[in-house]
N, C-alpha and C positions, 0 to 999 in steps of 0.2 A: 216297304221302309215307311216309317214311322214318321211323320213331322211333331215339329218341338211342339209339346201342349196343342196337339189335336190328335182328334180317333180317327181312324180309318172307316172307309165305306163298309166293310165285314161286321167290324162293331156295332156300329147305326142300325144295320138293317137287322142282326140276330143279338138284342139285347140280350134275353135271356142267356145266351149263352157265355155271357161275360162273365170271368171269374170261374168257367169249366173247366175241369183236364180231361186230358185225352183217354187216360187210364180208369176208365169205368168198369163198376164189375157186372158181370152178367148177369141177366134177370132168370130167375127158378120160379117155375110155376106162376108167370106174372108177375112177380115180384122180387125187386131189386136183391141180388144177395152180395154179400161181401165178399172179401177173397178168401175166406176160409169157409164159405160156404152157407154162413148163417144168415138167414133170411132179412130184411129188414122191413122195418114198416112203410106203407106206400105213402106217398104226401097227400095233401090234401089237395079238392080240386081235380082230382083224378088225374095228375100230370105226375110223370116219373122223374124223380129227383136224384142227381146222384152226389154221394158223400163221399169227400174224399179224407184218406188218412192225417189225422191232425201231428203235426210235430208239437214237441215241448216248449211251449210259450216262456221262451228265456229275456223278452224285452221286461217284463217287470222288475226280473234279478239285475239286468243293465242298468235300468232305471236308477233304481235303488243305490246300486254300486256308484254311479255318476253323481249321483244328488252328495254322497259324502265325500266327494272328490272336491280339489282346488284346481282349477285349469286357469291358462293363463288368461282368459278373458275374464274371470274373476279377480286376477291380480291386476290387470290392467284397465278393469272398468271404473269411474268415477262413482264417488259417493252417492253422489246426487246429480240429477238432470231437473233443469227447471227449464219448460218452453214456454216463452211469450210470443207475439206477433210481432214484434220488434228484434227480438234478442235472443238467446240461448245461455244459460248458465251451466256449465258442466264445473263441478266443482265449487271452488272458489274464484271462478275466470268467467267472462261476459265474450259472447260470440256472436258475431254479426255477419252473415253470408251474403254476398252481393254477385248480382251477376251482368255480363258486358251487353247490352242490346244493340249500339250502334257502333260504327268503327270509323275512322276516315278514309277517305277516296284511296289515297295511297300512303302507303307506309315505307319506311324504310328499313333495312336489315337490324335484327336486333331490339325492334323498338320497343319491347317488353322489359327492357332492362329499367325502365323507371319504375318497373314494379318490384322487379326481383333485387333489385339495389335499396329500393326504399326503408325509410332507418325503423319503420316500425315492423313488428313480429304479426306473419302472418302467414295464412296456407293457400297455396294457388293450385286449382286445378285445370287441367286440360284436356277435354275430349275431343278424337277425331272421328268422325264417321264417313267414310268413303260411300259415293252414291255411283250407280250404273250412269253410263255417258247417256246412252239413248235416250233412258227418262230425262235428265236432264236439258238434253237437246230441243226433246219436244216441249215442253215447257218455257225453255228459252225462245224458241222459233213463235210460239204465241205469244209471248212478254215483246218482244221486237213488233211483230204486227200491232200491238196494242202501242206502244209508244209512238210506231209511225204514225197509226191514225192518228193520236191526239196531237202530233206536230201537222200533220196536215190538213187538220180538222182547225187549229190555229192559223194557219196561213191562208185557206180559203174565209177566215173571217176577219182577217186583218189584225190579227192580234200576235204578239210579240211571244215567240215560244219559250218556254220555259228553261232555263238554264240547265237545270238538274237529270231533266228528262232528256235533254240534248245530250249530256254525258254519259247520264243512262245507257242511252241507246248505242254510242261508242261503243262502251264500255263491253254492253253483249254482244255485240256485232264481231268484235274483236275476240270474245271469247268463244263464242259460237265456231269463228273460223278454227282456233286452236284444238277445241274439243272434236272438230271432224277431223283435223290433221292426226289426233291423239297425241296433242304437243302437251295438252294440258288435262288433267284429271278435277272432278267434281269432288267435293267435302263439306260437310257440315261440321262446324266447329262451336265449341261451347267453352267458354272460360267463367272462372267462378273464383272469388276472392273472399275468404274470411280473416275478419278482424279479431285482434283478441286485445283484451282491456281488465283491468282490474274492478273496476266501477263503469258505471251505465252513462258516467257523466264524460269520463275519459274515453270511453266507448262512442261517444257523439262528436268529441272534439275530432278524436281519429277518421271519422268519419268524413266530416266535413274537409280534412287535409288532402284525405284520398281523394273526392270528388273532386277538390278544386285541381290537383294533379293530373287525373285524368283528363278534366275539361279541357285542360291546359292544351292538352296532347289529342282534340276531337275524339275522344272517347268516353258515353254516355254509358254509366252504371247505375244499376237501380238495386235498393235491398230485395233480399227474398221475403217480403212480407207474408206471413202467414205459413212461410214455409221453412221457417228456420231450423229445424230439424231434418227435414230433407237437403237444405243447404249447408247442415253442416257435416252430415254424413256424405255429401258429394265431397266434400273437400278434405274429407279423411283417407288416407292411403292405401283403399281398398278399390280402387279401381271402378266404382259405382256412380252413375250419374242418374240421381233421383229427380232432377229437375228439366233436364233436356232442353234447356232454351239457347236454341244453335242459331249460327249465322252461315250463309254459302259463303263457300272460298273456294277458288282453286288452289292448283298446285301451288303456285309462285305466292301465292298470299300466304299460305297456309306455311310455308318454309319460313317467312320472314317472322314468325311467332316461336321460330325454336329457340330458345334462352342462351344461346351463345354469348352467354357474359361474365363475369365474376365479378367476384366480391370489392367492393372500392373501402378503403380506411380512409377516413377523412376526420380528424377532430377537430374542432372548433381552435382549443386552445393546445394543441400539440405539437411534436417536432418533429421534422423530415428524417425517416427512416430510410427511403428510398423510394424505386418506381416499382409499379406494378408490372410484372413481365407479360401479363396478357393482354392489357388495354391502355399500358403504358400511363396509368395515372398514378397519382404520389403518394405512396404509404406515409399520411400523417398522423401520429398515434401518440394521444396523450394517457399515459402509463396513469397519470393520477385520478382519471375519470372512473377507473373500474372499481370494483369490489375491494381490491387491493393494487398496489401499485408494485408488485413483484415482478422481476424479471428472470427467466434461463436462459442462458445461449447455450447451445451445443454444438462441436464440431471438431471434428480432427483436426492435429496439428497443422498449421499453416493456412486453414481455413478462412481465417480472419476474422476469429472471436477478438483478440483484443483491437483491433483496427474498428472494428464495428462500436463496442465499447466507448474507446476515445472518442469516436465521432458523434454518438450521444452526451457523452460527457462535456462538451464545446457546445453544443446546441442546448443543453439542460441547463449551464450555465447563464446565458442569454436570458431565460427565464429566473434569475436568482435562488435556483436551487444549490443547497449546497453539498460537496460532493466529499464520502469519504471513500478510501481504497485501501483493501489489503491486497499488496502486490508481491505476491514472492519469487517473482523472477525481473525485478526491475523494467516491468514492460511499461509503464508509466513515468519515468524521471523527466524525460526530455519535456515529452507536455506538462507536467507542473511546471518546470522549471520556464516554460514558455508562456505561460499564463499567470506569474507570479504566484505559483503556490507555494506549499510548505511541504518539503520532504522530508522523511524523517527516515533515517538509516537504523531501523531497529533492533539492534545487534550488542554482545556483550561488552565492546567498547563503546555504546554509543553514548551520549551526553543526557539522553531521553529515558526516563525510566516510568514505569507502571508499576505500582503495586498494586496487585489482585486482590488484595485484602481493605483498598481504600474504600470510605463510602462518602459519598455525597451527601454536605451539608445542606446544599440548597434543595434535596430530598426530604421535607421535614416529615415524613410516615414512616410510621412504626413498624410496618412492613419491611423495610427495606434492609435491616438487621437480616431479616429471615431470607429473605429473597438471595442477597449477598451470600449466606451462607451454605444454601443450596447451589447456589453458583460453584462455590470452592470447592464443594464436594464433587461436582463433574471436572472442573478442573485438577484435582489432587488423582482423578481416576485415571484421567488422561496425561499424568505425569509418572504414576507410581504403578501405573496396572490396576487389575481386579483385585476386588479386597473381597474378606470373607464379611460374614454378618458381625461377627465381633470386631476386627479391623473396623469397619464402617461406625461402631456404635464409640469406639475409641476415638475415632476421626473427629467425629462430631462432638465429642464432651472435649477434645482439643481443642479444637477452634473456638467455640463458646469462651473455652476458660482465656485463649490468647486476649480475644475482646475484653473481657471483664477485666484481667490483668491493668489494661489501658483505661478502664473505668468507660467502658461503652456498655450501656445495657440497652433493651429495646425502647428506651426513653430519646425519642427525637434530639433532645436535647444534648443528649451525652455524644452526638454523631461530629460534633465539632472536636473533640478531641483525637490526637495522634494515633491512626490505627497500627496494629501488628503488622511484623513484615513475614517473609518466611521463616524468618532467622528463630523468629517468639515459635513457631510453632516446633521447630525441627527441637527445640530445647525443652518445650513442654513433655512432648514425645517420648523424649529421652531419660527426663528425669522421671517419669510412670514406671511402674511397678509391673506392669504387664510385659510377658513378653513380645505379644504382638502389637505393643506401642513399640519395642526396640527395634520391633524387625520395620515398621513404618518409618521411624529414625533416621535407621540404616538407607533404606530406599529413597530418602528423601535428603540426604547428606549431598548428595553428588551439586543438586540444587544451588546450594548452600554456602561448601565448603570446597565442591571439587571442582570438576572442569565446568560446568553450567553455571558457576555461582558468577553474580554480576548483574544477571540479566531479570531476576523477578524478585530481588531478595532486598529493594531499595524504595523508599517512600516517591511517591509521585511526583513529579515535578513540571510537569506539561499539564497544556489544557488546550484545547482545540478553538484556534480563532480565524482562522482562514477558509474562506468558502471551497477551495480544494485542497485537501492533505491526503498525502501518499503515505502509508506504513511500508516500508521494503524490509522484506524478510530475506532479502536473497543472501546476504553474508550469514543466515543462522545453517547449521547443520541442518541435514533431513529430520532427524529424530525430532529435532527442537519446536521445526515448523508449527505441526499443529498444536502444539503447545503455547506457541507465540503465538499465533493466531486466535485461538480460544482468550489470552490474556487483553489483546486487542481487543476483539469482538465485545468483552466484556467492558470493556474501557468507553468502547464507544457507545454500547446501547445504554450504558449509566447516563452519559451525557445527553443521548437523546432524548431518553424522560424525563429530563430536568425543563426543557425548552421545547414549546411546540415551534417545529421550523419544516419546511421543504427539504427533504435532504433525500440523497439517494448513498446507497451504502452499495458498495460494489468488491466482491470477495472472488478473486480469481483463483483457479487452481482449487477448488474446493474440492475434489478428492482428497486432499489432504485432511479435512474435517470431516469426512466420511470414513477414514481409516478406523476411528474409535466411535465407539457408540454415544459417550457423553458428550462430545464433541459435537458429534453430529445431531444430537437433540438438541443441543443449546441453539445451533444455528436454526434448526427446523423451529425450534418455541421463538427467536425473533423474527423471521418470516410469518409466522401465523399471527404474531401481536404488533406488527410493526404499523399497520394499517392506523393504528389507534393513534400514533405518536406522528403520522405524516411523512412516513418512512417508508422507501422504495428498498428494496432489497435485488440485487441484480446477482445471480450467481454464475460462473461459468467454469464450465468441466469440460476435458476432452476423452476423461476415461470415464464413459458411459455406464459402461457395465458396471464397477464400482457405485457410481451415484446412486443407480436407480435396483441394485440386488438387496437394497436395504429400506424400511418401512420410511424412514426419516427422509432418502433422497426423494422418495414416491410422493410424502406428504408434502415435501416443498416444490415439487412440480405442480400438484393439484393446487397451492396455494400461490401461486403465479398466473396473473391473468395475461402475462405477455411473455410467450414463447419462442424462440428463436431456432430454428433450426439449419445451421450450414452443414457442408458438404460431409460425408457419414462415411465412413468404409462399410463393405457389404454386411460383416458379421453383426456391426452397431445399430444398423437398419430394422433388423428383424425386433431388437430391445426395444427401440423408440417407436415401432410398427404397435406394439403390445401395448404401450404406455398409453401412446395419443390416438390409436386407432386410424393409423395411416391408412391411403388406398395404396395400391401397386401402381400407379401413377407418381404419388407422392415420393414411394419408397425409391422408384427409380432415379426421379429428380434428386433427389438427397445424394445418390451415389455418382450420378453423372452431371452433378453441377460446378458450375466455374468456382473460381475464389471469388468471394463477396455475391453470391447466389444464395437463397435459402428460403426456407419456407417462415412467415410469419404469423404467429397465431397471436391475434388482440381481441381478448374477449372472446363470441362464439363465431369473430369472422376470422378465417387465416387465405394467405393469397402467397403466392411464388412472388418473392419479389428482390430486386439486385440492389443492393445498399451501397450507395454512392457517397462521393467526396468530392467538392472541389479542390480544385489545384492549390489553392490557398490551404486548404483544411488537411491535402493528402501528404502536401513537403512538412507540415507541422506534425503528423503522428504515424508518417510511415514506419516500420521498424525494420524494414528489407535491410539488408546489410549492403546491398548495392545502391541502394537509394540513397542511404546513408553517405558512403563513400563519394557519391557524384554531389553531393548536397556538400561535403567536405572539399572536395576540389574545385567548386566553383566559387565556393563562398570568400571574402577578400580577408585578407589578414588583418588580425584583429590589432588597433590601434594603441600606441603605449601611452600610458598616461605618463605626464609632466607636469611635477609641481614645483610652482616657482614663487618663491617670499612667502611662504606658508597660506598660501590661496587655494582654493579650491582646485581639484585634478581638472587638465584642460584632455579630453580628448582628441588628438590631431590623427589627422589623416594627412600622409605623404602624397605631394604630387609627383610624378613622374619626372625624375632628376636628368639633368644632362650628366652622362658620369665625365665631361672634360672640365663641368665647373664643379667648384667645391660649395658645399652646403651650407649655409648661412644658417647660425643658431640664432636663437630667440635673446635680446635684447630688450632695455628699457625705454628705449626712445618711443614717443606716438607714431604708431604708424598709419598709414590713408586707410579711407575703407576697404574691407577686404570682400570680395565677389561670395556671392553664394554657393554653396556646392549643388551641385546638381544632382537630384535624385536617379538614383539608377532604374533601371527597366522594368528589375522584378517589384512586386508589389510588397510593399515591408509589411511583416508581420505585427510588429508594433511600434511606432513611431513617436519617439519623445518630442517634446516641447523645446526649441532651441532658448538657452539662457545666456542674456550677455555676457561675453567676457570681461573680467575686471582687469587683466594684462592684455596690455597695448603690445603687439608683435611686430617688427619691422621688417619689411621687405628685405631681398637679399644683397641689396647693393649698399644699406646702410651700416652694416656691421662685417667686420672679418672674421673667416670661418674659425673656430676656437675648438668645438669638438666634434668630431666627425662622426659620434654616435648621436648624435643631437639632430632632430630635424623641426623644421619649420614648415607651417602652413598660409596657404592664403586666408584661410580664416580658420576658426576653432568654434567647436560647438560642444555644450556639455550636457551631460544626459541622465536622468533621474534614475542614476545607478543600475 
């Protein structure tokens, strides 16, 4: 057997035989002959040499071929590497490697979480080398004898023993017993950390922070000075330890270094999303702290998408965020009324109208008209279907002519003029001579005079002024919903660009827009540009196939820093796994997750989370039919307002009346002070301040019954509407 990197004894004894082969040619007439019988020249110095047949040399051809090829190493290699004694520069980044030289005497499980959960980006490498127990026992016995001798010498001289030596002796004796019984094994352990930064100054700052963090946990870290290149290679994922700076550890100590940990997401100015299911830490996310504030929520029907988003709405409103919602199914109606938001039923009979041609007079830029015309092209394609290049040219000419007829030109001063409406475009197309224009006018007619008229053919009479605004599209036909969503999106986008303010736009059932390329492109454009206007776009959908099977949906996903995946069907998990590179464990989790559980991706970190709400929040935002019925059964009957002498209405709460006695009406004489109404056991959602009642009320004994339908109360309270 050949040892690794060693020569055998036979090789060392006969060095002249190294490289010889056994198929030597025979000797003819005292000279070596080749296999063909041709005599060969004898070698110098009278020694016989044997020449072997040479194989064609292919190494040069292979080397030339390799030099002209591109390998993976060529692709992933940095453009430059500069090695300094304190750091190494790879490309545009600076790196510094550290090794741990001292550890605390006792550690708890998962003690390395201080490194793994650290906020900075770093590479961590751990190397474990097993050692034979018999070798360790020999050295351990010698070390124990040395420490015992030291302690005995101190005792004979009347000196106080060193506590460190005493503790080390106790540990060594315990380890010796465990090694002898086979309960423990011995290892050498190396721990290396490489920090990264954009500048040397940032690297120095991170070094101080890291050193302080480890020192607070009794870990001593030192930089790999003059060995930065080897240190950097040691922390690469290639499994090579070029530093070999280790510390002895037994099995129990080594087991505690295993990184049984998970990421923690906790931003200083974030809101509570839920609880990390691995370590029960709070998941607090500030979506506006990332490169963009967009969010996507994927989940099957009933997985809790709307519940989660409504929970986020309540908590974002506490941070003064303006919330704008496009709601196709009235999911947010109850929440909107509860927080005194503005609920708009966008339908053909609605009083609120939005003109797709409207311009903002506040946006005094000469590019607004061009942007609006491009937006109208996308909307009209969604309304009318595909157009030929000739029809697109005619449509563009017609739109420009409509604005020109209203006196609107690229000059921002003309933006205050009344804009055209859809009927103006219809008439313009109808009056053109081209047959393609006639065709477009006929296809547009149903939105002007037909069954879909009255929705997009009037001037805008509404502006957003509430912190929470919901645009409900439930009463629209399915064919009109993508068009209405496009119109509302354009209306909201125009308002967002006029004034910088923290806003969140929520698009529920976004798969409606994904059905039309132009609407999908418009939503994608908003998602890509939203960060410039302090806007976060939240996209919800249950139809993942439709959303991710086109480039626009994939772009929206890639431009969303926060991604939430709730319970999924088995068929859709594979689609998500390809888009987000999910592991097998994560895919299995999504299939078996309970309602309200899911994966939370926040920037580079992701965790498994349970999204929770307090009982107060749950009662406010639940949409389960059974919960709503239970709330209706337990809710007190509404009080009837009573108007007297043209005064303000008084909300009266009737006491439990005795059926044997008549109910006294309200009369004008002054009444004694009424007792206060006792609060109910449940916590009120919103509590109004009581207002003094200007109308005095008598007791039941002061007036005879006159109207059985009228009730009296021991006290009266007015509300703020």
